[in-house]
N, C-alpha and C positions, 0 to 999 in steps of 0.2 A: 476855502473848504467847500466841498460840494454840499448843496442843500439836501439832497437825498440820493441814495444808491438803490437801484433795482436789480435784482437777479433776473436775467433773461433766460428763459427756457426754450431751447430749440427742439421742436417736435419733429424728430427724424427716427426712422427705423434703425435698429442696431442688430445685425445678424451674427450668430456664431453657432458652432456645432455643439450638440449635446453628446458627449462621449465620442467614441471612435466609429468610423463607418463599419458596417458589418457585412459579412459575406455569408449568405445562406448556403449550407452544405459546403463548408470550406475544407472538406477532407481532401481526397484525391481529385484533382482537376485534370481533365484530359481535353485534348484538341476536340473541338466541335461540341463540347458540353456547354450547357447554358448555366451561367453563373449569375445569381441575383445579388445586387449590391443595394444596401440601404444606408441612409444617413439621416439623422434627425437634426433639424435646424430650429433654433429659437430666436424670436424677435425680442430682444431686451430693451428696445427703444420705446418711445411713447407715441408712435404713429404707425399706422399700418403701411405696408410697402411690399414691393415685389423684389425677390432676390433671384439673381441669375446664378445657376449652379452648373458647373462643368465637370464632366467625368473624363479623365484621361488615363490611358494605359501608358505605363512607363516601363521600358525594357531595361535589362541589366546593362546594356551598352549606352543608356541615356536617351535612346530614341523615344519620342512621345507621339501618341496617336489619340486624337479626340474621339471618344466613344459616344458621348451624349452631351447635350447642352439644352437647358430649359429654364423657364422662369416660373417661380412659385410665389403665390400670394400668401403673406403671413400677417395676421393681426398682432397688435402689440401684446406682449406677455404670453403669446401662445407659440406652439411648435407646429411644424409641418414635417412630414416624412418624405424624403426624396428616395425614389425607388427606380432602379434601372437594371438592365440585363446586359451582360457581356458574353460573347461566345469567342473563346480563343481560337485563332486560326493556325497557330503553330506552337510547337513545344519550346520550353525554355524557362528562365527565371524572370519574373515580372511582378509588378504590383499595380494597383489602381489608386489614383488620387482624385478626391472629390474637392472641388474648389468653390468657395463663395467668391464671386468676382469682386475684387476690391477689398477682400477680407481674408479669412482663414483658408488654409488648405489642410485636409486630413488624408491620411494614407492608410490603405488596407495592409494587412500582413503580407509578406512576400509569398508569392505563389510559385510553385514549381510545376508547370504544366507538362504533362506527359503525353506521349503519342496516343492516339485513339486505339482502343482495343479492337483486335480482329475478331470477327464473328466465326472463326474457323473456316473449314473448307466451303461450306454453303454460303457464308458471307462473302468469300472471295469470288465464288461463281456468280453470285448475284450482282457483283460490281462490274462484270464483264459486259461489254456491249452485246445486246441480244443478237444482232446481225452476225457479229464475229462468232458467237457461240453456235449459231445455226450452221455457219460455214464449217466450223470445226467438226460438228456432228456429222454433216454430210461427207466430209473428207474421210472421217474415221470409218464410216460405213462403206464407202467406195473402196478404200484401201483394205478393209477387212475382207471384202468380197474378192478383191484381187489376190490376196494372200491365200484364201481358200481355193480359188481356181488354180493357182500355181501349185499348191500342195496336191490337189487331185491329179493334176497333169503329171507330176513326178511320181506319185504313188501308183498310177495306172500303168506305168512302164515297167 
């Protein structure tokens, strides 16, 4: 029989999410909108440590794109907030996953990204190349003058 038994305590950090990741302004999301993502991580271990957090975009077809990756320092028994921003570049159905490397993965609600809203006629005009817009104006003036001279020619007869 052993003379004595000792319980060994391993001093390591232990990271996990507190709740689900959040999306600020998670209403209607449009292409080129800025979407803020937050997640709270707690260190339940008994040593401080750094946690590597990765944010990935997951599309409905299964394609994954890394949006952000960073390391955060967390003291034992305390929490840290992970914050990032994502700007959708196309429309469709997708969601974001926040991963603690070597640990948990948390998913945002599914997003249906819509096309960007048009700003009406003036928004369309402002998107045209200024040089092309200038050429179109000059051509319109020249053609307008030609039409007027042709009308005068026929009306004078």
